[in-house]
C-alpha positions as CSV (number, residue, x, y, z in Angstrom):
1,M,225.9,26.1,100.5
2,M,223.2,26.1,102.6
3,R,222.0,29.2,100.1
4,R,222.3,26.9,97.1
5,L,220.0,24.2,99.0
6,F,217.5,27.2,100.2
7,V,217.1,28.2,96.6
8,L,216.8,25.0,94.9
9,A,214.1,23.7,98.1
10,V,212.2,26.7,96.9
11,L,211.8,26.6,93.1
12,F,211.0,22.9,93.9
13,G,208.4,24.4,96.0
14,F,207.1,26.6,93.1
15,V,207.4,24.0,90.8
16,G,205.2,21.8,93.0
17,L,202.6,24.5,93.8
18,S,202.3,26.0,90.5
19,S,201.6,22.4,88.8
20,A,200.0,20.1,92.0
21,A,196.1,21.4,91.6
22,E,196.2,21.5,87.7
23,S,197.0,18.0,88.1
24,L,194.3,16.9,89.8
25,S,190.8,16.5,88.9
26,A,187.9,18.5,91.3
27,A,186.7,15.1,92.2
28,Q,190.2,13.9,93.4
29,M,190.6,17.4,95.3
30,E,187.0,16.8,96.8
31,R,187.7,13.6,98.5
32,L,191.5,15.0,99.1
33,I,189.7,17.8,101.1
34,L,187.6,15.5,103.4
35,G,188.8,15.6,107.0
36,A,189.8,18.2,109.6
37,W,192.8,21.0,108.4
38,S,194.7,23.4,110.6
39,E,195.7,27.2,110.1
40,K,196.8,30.0,110.9
41,A,198.2,33.3,109.8
42,E,198.8,37.2,110.8
43,L,196.5,39.9,109.2
44,E,197.2,43.0,110.2
45,G,198.0,42.6,113.3
46,F,195.6,39.4,114.1
47,T,196.3,36.0,114.8
48,V,193.9,34.1,112.8
49,S,193.7,30.6,114.2
50,G,191.3,27.5,113.8
51,T,190.3,24.5,112.1
52,S,188.1,23.2,109.5
53,R,186.4,20.0,109.2
54,Y,185.0,19.1,105.8
55,S,182.2,16.1,105.6
56,P,181.7,14.1,103.0
57,D,177.9,16.1,103.0
58,H,179.6,19.0,101.4
59,T,179.3,20.9,104.8
60,V,182.2,22.7,106.9
61,E,182.5,23.3,109.9
62,H,185.0,26.4,111.1
63,I,186.2,26.9,115.0
64,G,188.9,29.0,115.6
65,S,189.7,32.3,117.4
66,V,191.4,36.0,116.5
67,V,193.5,37.7,119.2
68,G,194.8,41.0,119.0
69,A,197.2,43.1,121.1
70,D,194.5,43.2,123.8
71,S,191.3,41.0,122.8
72,K,190.6,37.5,121.4
73,V,187.1,36.4,119.4
74,N,186.7,32.8,119.4
75,F,184.4,32.0,116.1
76,R,182.2,29.1,115.0
77,F,180.4,29.0,111.8
78,R,179.2,26.8,109.3
79,S,179.3,26.1,105.9
80,T,178.9,24.6,102.4
81,W,181.1,23.4,100.7
82,R,182.1,22.7,96.5
83,I,185.0,23.0,93.9
84,E,184.5,23.5,90.1
85,G,187.7,23.3,88.9
86,N,190.3,24.6,91.3
87,T,187.9,26.7,93.0
88,L,186.7,26.0,96.6
89,I,183.5,28.0,96.8
90,T,182.0,28.1,100.6
91,E,178.6,29.6,101.4
92,V,178.0,30.2,105.2
93,L,175.0,28.7,106.3
94,E,175.6,29.4,110.7
95,S,177.8,31.9,112.0
96,D,177.9,32.9,115.9
97,Q,179.5,36.2,114.5
98,P,178.0,37.3,112.2
99,E,180.0,40.5,112.2
100,M,183.0,38.8,111.1
101,V,181.1,36.4,108.4
102,A,177.5,36.7,107.5
103,V,175.0,34.3,107.1
104,G,175.1,33.5,103.2
105,Y,178.9,34.8,102.1
106,V,180.4,33.2,99.3
107,E,184.0,32.8,99.1
108,R,185.7,31.4,95.9
109,D,189.3,30.2,97.0
110,T,191.6,29.2,94.1
111,I,193.3,26.1,94.9
112,L,196.9,26.1,94.5
113,S,198.1,22.7,95.8
114,M,196.5,20.0,97.4
115,S,198.1,16.5,99.1
116,E,197.2,13.9,101.4
117,A,199.0,16.7,104.3
118,Q,198.4,20.0,102.7
119,W,196.9,22.9,100.4
120,T,197.7,26.0,99.6
121,Y,194.8,28.7,97.9
122,R,194.6,32.2,97.3
123,D,191.8,33.8,98.7
124,S,189.5,36.5,96.6
125,D,191.6,39.3,98.0
126,G,194.8,37.6,96.4
127,M,196.2,36.5,99.6
128,E,198.0,33.2,99.9
129,F,197.5,30.4,102.7
130,T,198.8,27.0,103.6
131,V,196.4,24.8,105.7
132,V,197.7,21.5,107.2
133,R,195.9,18.2,107.9
134,F,195.0,18.7,111.7
135,Q,196.4,15.7,113.7
136,Q,194.9,14.7,116.5
């Protein structure tokens, strides 16, 4: 019974992911993305976590850290952002860790789904991430 519920939940989740971004316009996604979002990911033995605050003036501030087995690097950078179709495009304006994220770097992420509470995207390397609305 539990396995069946799990399979149903996964199937409904995939259906939601595949159609959600297609049903929203870029303008709707631009309204939804405003505010603070939290993200945490495990990448190649490192834990990357942080908060991104998207503003109506189309800037976003990213604050977070990268933690390894015996090291921790905090970062803060500011970018411009815009959504074209279902693609979130950011360009770094300021970075306190230019060896990690250089000024001028442009990222294009494909938005797969978006709601008031969370959004999922695929980055330019093909990896998928889910971001949740930051609760203060």
